[in-house]
C-alpha positions in Angstrom: -4.9 74.6 -50.6 -4.5 78.1 -49.5 -2.5 80.0 -52.2 -2.2 83.2 -50.6 -0.5 81.3 -47.5 1.6 79.5 -49.7 2.9 82.2 -51.4 3.6 84.3 -48.5 5.6 81.7 -47.1 7.5 80.5 -50.1 8.9 84.2 -50.9 9.4 85.2 -47.0 8.2 88.5 -47.8 6.1 90.8 -45.4 3.8 91.9 -48.1 2.7 90.4 -51.7 0.6 92.3 -54.2 -1.7 90.3 -56.1 -3.5 91.1 -59.4 -6.9 89.7 -59.6 -8.0 89.4 -63.7 -11.8 88.8 -63.3 -14.4 88.3 -61.4 -14.2 84.5 -61.1 -10.6 84.9 -59.8 -11.6 87.6 -56.9 -14.1 84.9 -55.8 -11.7 82.5 -55.2 -9.3 85.2 -53.7 -12.0 86.2 -51.5 -12.9 82.7 -50.3 -9.2 82.1 -49.4 -8.9 85.5 -47.6 -12.2 84.5 -45.4 -10.4 81.0 -44.7 -7.5 82.8 -43.4 -9.5 85.1 -41.2 -8.2 88.2 -42.9 -8.2 91.8 -41.6 -8.2 94.9 -43.4 -5.1 97.3 -42.8 -7.3 99.2 -39.9 -7.5 95.6 -38.2 -11.4 95.3 -38.9 -12.6 91.6 -40.2 -12.5 90.7 -43.9 -16.1 89.6 -44.6 -17.8 87.9 -47.6 -19.8 91.0 -48.3 -16.7 93.4 -48.7 -15.4 94.2 -52.2 -12.2 94.0 -53.5 -10.2 95.3 -56.5 -8.2 94.0 -59.2 -4.9 94.8 -57.0 -4.6 93.5 -53.6 -1.8 93.3 -51.0 -1.8 90.2 -48.4 0.4 90.9 -45.5 2.4 88.1 -43.4 0.2 88.9 -40.6 -3.1 88.3 -43.0 -3.9 92.1 -43.1 -5.3 93.1 -46.7 -5.2 96.5 -48.6 -5.8 97.8 -51.7 -3.2 98.7 -54.4 -4.0 101.4 -56.3 -3.2 101.2 -60.3 -0.5 104.0 -60.2 1.5 102.1 -57.1 1.2 99.2 -59.2 2.7 100.6 -62.3 5.1 102.3 -60.2 6.2 98.9 -58.7 7.0 97.6 -62.2 9.6 100.1 -62.9 13.0 98.8 -62.5 13.6 100.5 -59.3 11.2 98.6 -57.5 10.5 95.3 -59.5 12.7 93.2 -57.7 11.5 94.5 -54.2 8.1 94.0 -54.5 6.3 90.3 -55.1 3.7 90.7 -57.8 1.7 87.8 -58.1 -0.9 87.0 -61.0 -3.5 85.0 -58.9 -5.4 83.4 -61.8 -1.8 81.8 -63.0 -0.9 80.7 -59.4 -4.1 78.7 -59.2 -3.8 77.3 -62.5 -0.4 76.0 -61.6 1.3 78.2 -64.3 4.3 80.6 -63.7 2.9 83.5 -61.5 5.5 86.1 -60.6 5.0 89.3 -62.7 8.1 90.9 -63.6 7.4 92.6 -66.7 6.4 96.5 -66.8 3.0 95.5 -67.7 0.0 93.2 -66.9 
């Protein structure tokens, strides 16, 4: 199952932001991006050798981008909290409540 694709479909959002807590979680996330044949925001193909950060965005067209910690924190403020879908990817793959709605990680 591709959890990234499922979240995009379930939330009907153009973009979903993912929090990737540790290296194991990042590896699983990268594997899903590879299976989706994801591309970076500039259009170049996402490859196994590429690095990712703890905060990543995936768009409905499977383009990916880095999210800065500043943007992540701003997205947790009341003004944006309900308009940006933020997901704890580790909780998602372990079948736990995965939406992040609070102001901190």
